N, C-alpha and C positions, 0 to 999 in steps of 0.2 A: 484434586478440585484442580484448576488452572489459573492464575492467580495472571495480574499484569506488574509487570513493575518495574520500574528505574534499569537498565542497564548501567555495570561498573566495568572496569578495566576485564576484571578478573572473570568475565562472560564474554565478552569476546573469543576466545578457543570457542567453545561450542556456538554463538553465536556464527563463525568466519563458517564449520560444518556442514551448517545448516546453508549459507552465500554461499558455499562449493557444489553444496545441490542441488539447488535451486536455475545458480544462472547461469555462462556462459560468460560471459565477462564478470567474476568474482570482485566484489571491491578487495580489498585487501587489508591484514588485519591489521596499519596502520593508520588502514583511512576506518575503522572502523572504531579502535581503537581515539583516536583523531573526533569521535564523536560523543566520545561520552563527552567529551573538554568542553563544546561550543555550544556559548551562552545558550542560543537562538535553536538549540535542537534540541528533541526529544528521543529520545537512543529508550523506549520501551522493547519488553521480552513476555515474553506468556509462557509459564513453566508453570510444572506438576511436580509441584515436592522441591528437590534439583534437577531436575530433566527442564533444560531450556527446547518448547514446544513450535515457537517462531520469535520470531522480531518485526520490528521499525522503526522505519528513523522518518523523522516530519521535522525540516524543520521550518522554525515560525519569526515572522517578520516582525511588521508597524502591523500590517495591514489583509498582512495570504498570507499562508503557508503552502509550506510542494511537500505532499512524500512522495520521500527520493527510495525510499526500499518497503516493502515488507517480504516478509519470504515463512513458511511454515514447514517442518520437518514431513518429510513425502509421508513417513506411518505419521503422520496429525493427521494429518491433509484429511476437509469434509467431515469435520466433526467444530465448525466450530471461532477456531482458532484467528484463521483469521479476520472475519467479524470481530472479534474481541478486540484487536488490535488495531483493526479499523475504526472502531466507536472510540477505544480510550486514542489511537492521535486524534479525532476530527474533536473529541470532548477537549482532548490540551489543546488545539489550534484555536478554538472559539476560546476557553479558558483570557488566554493567553494577548484574545483581542485581534484574529485575522476572521479577518468577512466569508473569509472561502479558501476551499482544500482545492489545492491542486497535482495532477498527477500524471503523467502516460505511462500508455499498455501497448504493450505489442498486438500490434493491430489482428493475428495471428490469438490472440490469448480470451476464445472466446468464454470460460468457465470463470477471470476477470471481469472481460467487460459486464459481462451478465452478473455477478457482484454486481461491480460500482452502478449499473443500470440499473441495482433492484433497490441501492441502496440512495439514491439520488441524483449521482452523481450526472451529471454530461456532457454528449462532446459537444468542445469548446473550435477544432481543430485537427489536423494531420501535419506530419511532421512523415514528408520521403523518405527514404532509406534510414533512415535515425539510428535502426537497428543494422550490428554489425554480423549479428553469430545470435541465431539464427536471422536472414535478414529480414527486414520486414518493414513499416511503417508506422510510427509512434503512435496510439490518435493520444491528443487532451482532451482531459476534462477537470472538470473541476465541480465542486459542489459548494453553493449558498450554504453558512455556517450560522446565520440567523434561522435555525427553528430545524433545525439537522432534524435529520429521518430516524426514523428509530431500526431496527435494524430485524425484516421481514422475514418470518420462518422461511418463506422461499430460501432467500440472498441465504440465508442463514447456512440451511443443509443443501449450498449447491443447485438452485435450482434457478428458476428466474427465466426461460424459455422464453417469454412473454416479453421481456425486457429487451434477448438479445435480436429477437427477429424486428421487434421498433428501432436496437443501435441499426439494425443493416441496410432500414431505408431510409440514414442519415448524409443528409452530401455533407461534405466537408472542402472550408477553408483550401487550396496551398501552398505551405508559406514556403517560400524562397529562401 
């Protein structure tokens, strides 16, 4: 059974393995370790027994929060682990008084975009050329935490085609 728990310094090596497998520019061991001690951070992991399946780092500020990083081990994807981590990030941010949760996602990451839209996130902007590897724009998204949207069966199972079509029809502001 998958459980969500706070990450500790001892968890960083397992998290780093997932981080390096998920991102072309992964956070370093020291950066992840620092998140375990930052008072504004919620560094959560999803685990099954002793095995870390995924993690999320959320930073909470007085009236908003930012999902800095979320990743799931390749062999644990499409099993709802990411949805559990995202729900935890949303709940913990709301508990700490954040009115909204912000994130950035690669414009080419259709699966993530569909999942976020399926949970009620809305696109609020675009940062051209934000990502270097692979090159691309970042889509800025946010969720109002005043009445968070529950995980839908479609979003948890990786569905959301209608949500993605809705996303594709949105025009974005350009930020300089």
